[in-house]
N, C-alpha and C positions, 0 to 999 in steps of 0.2 A: 484604449484597451487597458483596464486596470485589473490585474490578476493578483490576488493575495493568497498566500499559503496559510492555512490554519491547521493547528494540531488537533487531531481527533483520535479517539480510542476506538479500535474496531477488532473484530474477531477474524482470524485467519485459520486455515487448516493446512497442515503439511501433507506430503504425499503418503504418510502412514496413517492419516486420519486424526492425528492429535490436534486439538484446538488450542489456540493461543489468543489472548487479548493483549494487544500491543498498540504502540503509538504509531500514527501515520501522519503524513503531511498531505493535505487536500487543497487543491487549487480551485477556488470558486471564481468564475468569471462574472463580472458585472454586466457584460454585453450579452451573453447567451446562457440560458439554463443548460445544465448538463447533468447526467445521471451521477449518482454517488461513485460508482465504479470508475467512471471516466475521469473523475476529479482527483483520484489518488495518484500522487507523484512518486512517493516512496514510502517504505516501511522502515522503522527504526527498531531493530531487534538486537538487544544486548550491545548497544553502541555501534552496530553495523548498519549502515545505510544501504538498503536494498531497493534497487529500481526495477520496475517490471519489464518483462519481455513483451514482445508484440501481443501475445495471447494473455497478458495480464497475470502471468505467473512471476513470482519473485524468487530468484535463486540466491541462496546464501553461499558465498565462497568460504565463509568461516566454518559453517556446520555441514554443508552439502545438502541441506534441506531445501525443498521447493515448497513455497507457500502460495496459496490463492485466497482471494476474499471469500469469506464464509457467509 
């Protein structure tokens, strides 16, 4: 099983409806195809690494904002 992380730019929206374009790390498996949303491992926002919750929302301890994939 060979999983690689790739930097990607994507759009996210916070709980107030503001849209941000930011860097994320996406894991692509060579064994199984997966959807884009399933491959995102974390977001990088202003040097803060934010990992998703179970429902794929990303909570920032730094700003208190909640992001989701757009």
